[in-house]
N, C-alpha and C positions, 0 to 999 in steps of 0.2 A: 351350234358353234359356241354359244356362250358358256355352257358347262365345261367345254374343253378348255376355254381360256381361263376359267376359274381354277380348274385342276392344275393347269400349268403354273399359274401364279402361286398356288399354295406350295407346289413342289420345288420350283426353281427360283422363286423370287420374282419381283416385278420386272417387267420389260423396261427397255430404255427408250422412252418416246422421243427423247431429244437431248441436246447438250445441256449440261447443268443440272439435269434431274438426278437427285441423290439415288445411289444404288447400293443399299446395304448388302453385305454378304448373306447368302441364304443360310438358314439354320441347319444344324446337323453336324455329324462327325464323319471322319473318313475322307477319302480323296474327293475332290470336286471334278466331276466329269464334264469336260468342255466338248459338246457335241457339235461338230462342224458338218453341216448337211449341204450338199450340192443342190442348189435351187435352179440350175440351168435346165433348159428344155431338153437337153440330150440325156438326162438321167432317167432310166426306166423307173416304173412304179416300184415302191419298196415292197409291195405285196400285191399279188394278182387279184386277191379277193377283197381288198379294202381300198377305200378312197385314200388319197395321198395324206390328207390331214389326219384321218382316223388311224392310218398306219403309223404316222409319226407319234400320235398320242399313245398308241399301244407300246411303242418303243420306250416312252417315258415310264410306262408301267413296269417294264423290265428292270428299271433302275430304282424301283421303290426302296426307300431306306438310304439312298445315296443322294448327295448334293450334285446337281448338274445344272448346266447352262446350255442354251441353244443358240447357235450362230448359223443363220441361213445366208448363203453367199452365192453370188454369180459374178457380176462386174463390180467395180469400185462403188458405184452408186446403188448397188442392189444388195446391200448388207442389212440384215435384220437380226436383232438380238432379242431372244426370249419372246418372239411373236410368232406363234404357230400358224396364225391366220395368213401369214405371208408365204406359206409353203404352197406354191402353185406350179413349180417347175416351168416357169415362163421366162427365166433369165436368158438374155440373148448371148451372154458371154460366160466364160468360166475362168475366174482368176483366183488362184489359191493364195496369192500373196496377201491380198487384203483380208481374206478370212483369217489367216494366222496373225496378221497385224492386229485385228480386232480381238483375237484370243489373248494376245500379249497385253492388250489394254485392260481386258477384264482381269487378268491375273494380277496386275499391278494394284487392283482395288481390294485385294484380299490381304489379311495379315501375313506378315513374313513367316515362313515355315509351313504354310498351307500346302498340302499335297494335291497335285493335279494329274489328270490323265486326259490326253487329247484323243478323241475318236472322230476320224474323218470318214464320212459316207459319201462316196463319189463314184463316177464311172471312169475316172482317170483321164478324161479328155481335157487337155489344157488349151484354152482358147481365150486369151485376154483381149480386152478392147484396146486397140492401138491408141485410141484417144486418151486412155488413162496412163500411157507411158510415152510422154513427150520428151523424156530425158534419155532415150535409148541411145547408147554409144553408136557411132558410125560403124557400119558393117554387121550390126546385130539386129535381129528382128525383135518385136515386142514379146513374142512367145518365149524365146530363149532368155531374154533379159528378165522376164517375170519369173521364170523357173529358177534362175540363179538367185534372185533376190528372195524368193520363197525359201530356198535352202538355207540362206543366211539367217533369216529370222527364226526358222525352226531350230537351227543349230544353236542360236543364241538363247532360245527359251529353255533348252535342256529339260523338256517335259516329255515323258513317255508318250509315243504316238502310235495309235492303232488305226488301221485302215480297213474299211469294208468296201470292197470293189463290187459294185452292183452293176450287173449287165452280163454281156457275153463273155466267155473265157478269153484270155489274152490272145490265144491263137486265132480267134475269129475277128479280132479288131483289124481294120484295114487301114491302108495309107500310112501317113507318117505317124498317126497315133499308135499304130502297132509297133513302130520303130522307137518312139520316144516316151509315150505316156506311161506304160507299165514300168519302164526303167526309171522314170521320174518318181513314181510311187516308192520304188525300192530305195532310191536316193533319199527320199523324204524320211523314211523310217530309219535309215542308217544315220542320217544327220541328227535325228532326234534321240535315237537309242544307242548309237555307237556300235561296238563290236557285238552286242547282244542281237543285233538285227542282221548279222552276216548271213549269207545264203545257206551255209551249212547248218547254222543254228536254227534258221527258219525251217529247213527241211526236217531236222530232228524234231522240232516242236510240232510240226504238222503231222509227222508220223505217229507221235504219241497223243495227238489231239488234246493237248493240255497247255497251260501257261505256267511255267515253272518260276524258279527264283533267278536262275542264271540263264536258262534257255526259255525264251518266251516267243509265242507266235504273235507277230505284229500285223500280218496281212491276211485278210480273210476274203474269200470269193463267195459272193451271193448271186446265184443265177436268178433270172427273172421269175422262174417258176417256183423257186424255193421260198422267197418272201420272208415273212415274220417267223416261220417255223425254223429257218436257219439263223435269222438275226437274233432271236431271243436267247439261245444258249451262248451266242457270241457276246452279246451285250453283258450278260450276267458274268461270264468268265472274265471279261475285261474289267468290270467294276470290282470284282472280288479281289481280296488281297492275294498276292502271289503265293503259290504253294509249291513245295518241292516234289511234285508228282513226277515230272519228267526226270529230274536228277535221280530220284529213288528208283525209277523204272530202269534207267540206263545202268545205274549201279547194280541193281538186282539181276537184270537180264544179260548184261555185257561185262561190266567191270568186275563184279564179284566172281562170276565163273572164270574169267580170265585170270584173276588173282589166284583163285584156288588151283587152276591148272598150272600157273607159273610156279606157285609154291610147291606143288607136288613134283613138278619137273625139276626144280632146283633141289628139292629134297632128295630125289633119286640121283641127281648128278653128284651130290656131296655125300651120299649114303655110304659109299664104299670106304672101307678102312684102308689107310688112315686119313685123318683130317686134323687140322690144328687143335691141340688140346687133348688128342688121343694119347694113350699110354702104351708103350711096349715094355713088357717085363721079361728080362733076360735072367734065367736062373743059372747060377754058377756053383760049381764045386771046387774045393781047394786044389790048386795046381792042375786043373783040367781045362785047357783052353776051349772056348766056345767060339766057333766061326759062324759069322752071319753074312748073308748076301741080301741084296735089295731087288724087289720086283721080280721074284721068281714064283711061278705057279706052285702053290703048296696048299696043304690042307690045314686049317686052323684047328685049335683044340675044341672048338664048339661044333666041329663037323662040317663047317662051311669051307668053300674053296676061295682062295684069294690070290691075286697076282700082283699085289702092291704091298709096300712096307717091307719089314724085315722077316727073314726066314733062316732057319739053320741049314748049314751045308757041312759036308764031311771034313773038308780040309781047307787050308789057307789058300790053295791054288785058285779056288773059285770064290773065295770070300772077298767081301768089301772091307771087313774089319774082323778082328778077333779080340775077345775079352778073356783075361786070365785073373783068377782070384788067388791072391797070395796072402795066406794067413800069417800075420807078422808074429814071429817068435822072438821075444827080447831075451837077451842073455843078461841076467841081472845078478849073477853070482860073483861078478868081479873078475872073471877069467881074464888074465893078462895084466892085472894090476900088480904093482909092487906094494905088498902089504907090510913090508918090514917097517917097524916103528909105528904101526897103526894101533891105536888104543884097542885093547881086547874087547871092550864093550862095542866099539864100532865094527871090529872084525866079526863079532858074533852076528851082526845083522846081514852080512853078505850072503850066507847060504839060504836065508829065509826068503819066502815069496813076499809079495806086497802085503797080503793080509797078515803074515807073520810079523813083518816089520811094524805094522800098525799095532798089533797086540803087544809086542815087546815094548814099544814106547809107552803104551798105556799102563802096562804092568810096572815099569820102572817109575813112572810118575805117581802111581797110586800106592804101591807097597814096597818099593825098593828102598835101599839104604839112602842116606843123605847124599852120598857121592853119586849113586845111580840117578837120583832125582835131578841133581844139578846137571849131570851129563845129558839126561834125556831132555831137560828144558833147553839147554844150550843147543843141542842138535835140532830140536823143534824150531827154535828161533832162527838158526842159520839156514835151515831147510826152507822155511817160509820166506826168508829174504832172497832166496835164489829165484831168478826169473825162469818161467816155464820153458822158454826157448833154449836157455842155457842148460837146464836140467835135461831136456830132450836130447841136446847135442851130446851130453856126457853119456846118457843111457844107451843111445843107439850106436855109439862108437864101436869100432872093431877091436879085436884083441891086440892088433898091432898098434892101434892108436892109443889104447889104454896104457901101454907101457910108458907113455909120456904124460899121463894124467895122474895127479895126486890121488891116492886111494881115498883120502878123506873127502875130497870133492865128489867122488863117485858115491860114497855113502850118503852125503848130504843130498845128492840128486835122487837117490833111491828113496830117502825119507820124504823128499818133496813129492815124489810120485805117489807115495802112500797117503799124502795129505791132499793132493790135487786130483779130484775126481775127473775133471775135464781133460787133463793131460793123460790120465790113465785110460779114459775111453778112446782118446785120439790115438794113443800108441798101441792099444790092444785091438782096435776095430780092424776088420778085414780090409784089405786094399785091393782095388781092381785096376789093372793096367789094360789100356786099349792100344791095339796095334792096327793102324790103318794101312791100306795098300794102294798102289797106283802111283800117280805122278807126285802127290804130296804125302807120301808115306811117312809115318811118324809113330813113335811110341810115347805114351804119356800116361800118367796116373789120372784116374777118373775121380773127380770130387763133386760133391753136391753143388748144384747151381752152375756147373760148368757147361759151356756150349760144345757140342760135338757135331761133326758132319760125317755122315755115312752115306756114300753114294750121292744121290740127289736130294737127300733129306737132311734137314737141320733139326737137332735135338737139344733139349736142356735136360741135364741129369737131375731128376727129381729126388731120387732116394738110392742109397746104398746101405742095405741093412740085412741083418740075419733074418731068415724066414723062407717060406716057400718049400718046395719039394727038395731043394738042395741046401747048401750051406748059406748062400747069400742070394738076394734078389737085387738086380740092378733095374731101376725103373727109369725109363727114358720118355720124356715129354716131347711130342711132335711140335716143333716151333715153326718149321717151314715145310709146306707140302705142295709141290708142283701139281697142277691139275688142269683139266680141260678149261680153256678160256680163263684160267686163273681163279675159278670160282671158289676154291677152297682157301684162297688167300684174300679175295675181295669181299666175300660174304662175311658178315659179323659172326663171331664164334657162337654167340647166343642163338642166332638163327640156325646155324649148323647143328647145334646140339638139339634144338627143338624139332627139326625137320629131317633128321637123318633116318628115322624109322628103324633104328636098331637099338638093341637093349643096352649094350655096354660100350664104354669108351676105353676099356682096358683089355689088352690081349697078351697072352703069354707067347713069346716067340717059339715057334715049333718048326 
């Protein structure tokens, strides 16, 4: 017996022989394990092949490298701290309150910030001595009052609590202990550990046979025949730092496959063309209307079949909209102008094209006579002073309107066009007109960045430019795409691009 006491003293620190005796914290690092062992007569042996004290000493060996303290408890007067020789299982009562009250007292003797873990070894039978509870409220027995006070002190301590139930399975416990004691143990671990000790969390932790970071197993069953063989791995697992084994297993076995299936399913649901950000290219030839319909079964240029988006139809009767390219021809020779009294040098500019006007002004400035240079400089000055909108109004005027326009103003507008590249591009670029049908039928000119609605789809005009297989390509950007459950609207565009499982976002309307 003496060697056992010496071993305990070295590992756990000196016992508390009485009040006032100084109790320094045991040396070491890591959590302090407070081992609360039921010392009542009802607790079965910890191991079928070892004496009680020897079995308890071997349990200390499982905690090698950790700081721990021992609290043996039965009734209020049967509490022993760090004294393995008192482990006899001869207690007449079982009162959990005073065991946890003693643990709370030990905790207060350690420096602030010390980590603790409570390990309760019991058969879960609550049987307090009525003489220890003289303040029981009327209508309440000592057992219920003791259990309620125990839950209060455990909840107040806020220290993780692990329970090893030694004895028969819960289903074999009889009488009111079958009704109340196992439930009391679950109440204890929930009071100490909060939501982490919820029944579902305990079931998951038990399934994976591990103690995780968020999901931990707090209640262990040790049958009389299992003994130390079952207790050893439990004690080592409790003492060790939490590891994310459960969480990683759940993520690997359940969450990750579900995520992959969900991503694949969502990818398939948004795979079909069109989706937000996709592009439809309408190819146009001058003065040849192109009629488009929506959601018709048709074959795409890549050989696939589609029943969504835009497709070509033969006539406007079945179309949702029509696009017409009109190549703007400007009449810049001054037809309809009254040129009487116009300076011959200005009149000479009327038959010329824009490039010819530019060359004539440069030639007059560089090598012309003094009068030609003065005339060219004055025309350049007055042309640059003309606003672009005013110049455009004069140049696009009809022959009937030009009869009321001074011929010199028209010449200045033409010179302004020769000097203003932006205005020249704007007036010479092709123009596309869109005709919609149905309730809100309208005709309008299509410009870049403009919003269009065709059928149930919303578009933004991305580009109107020369190129493609015909004269001009009209590029429409899908801005609104109705879809199943609204997935093509709700899911981020970045996700849809990544998980559509198709090569291109651009399609030529066919």
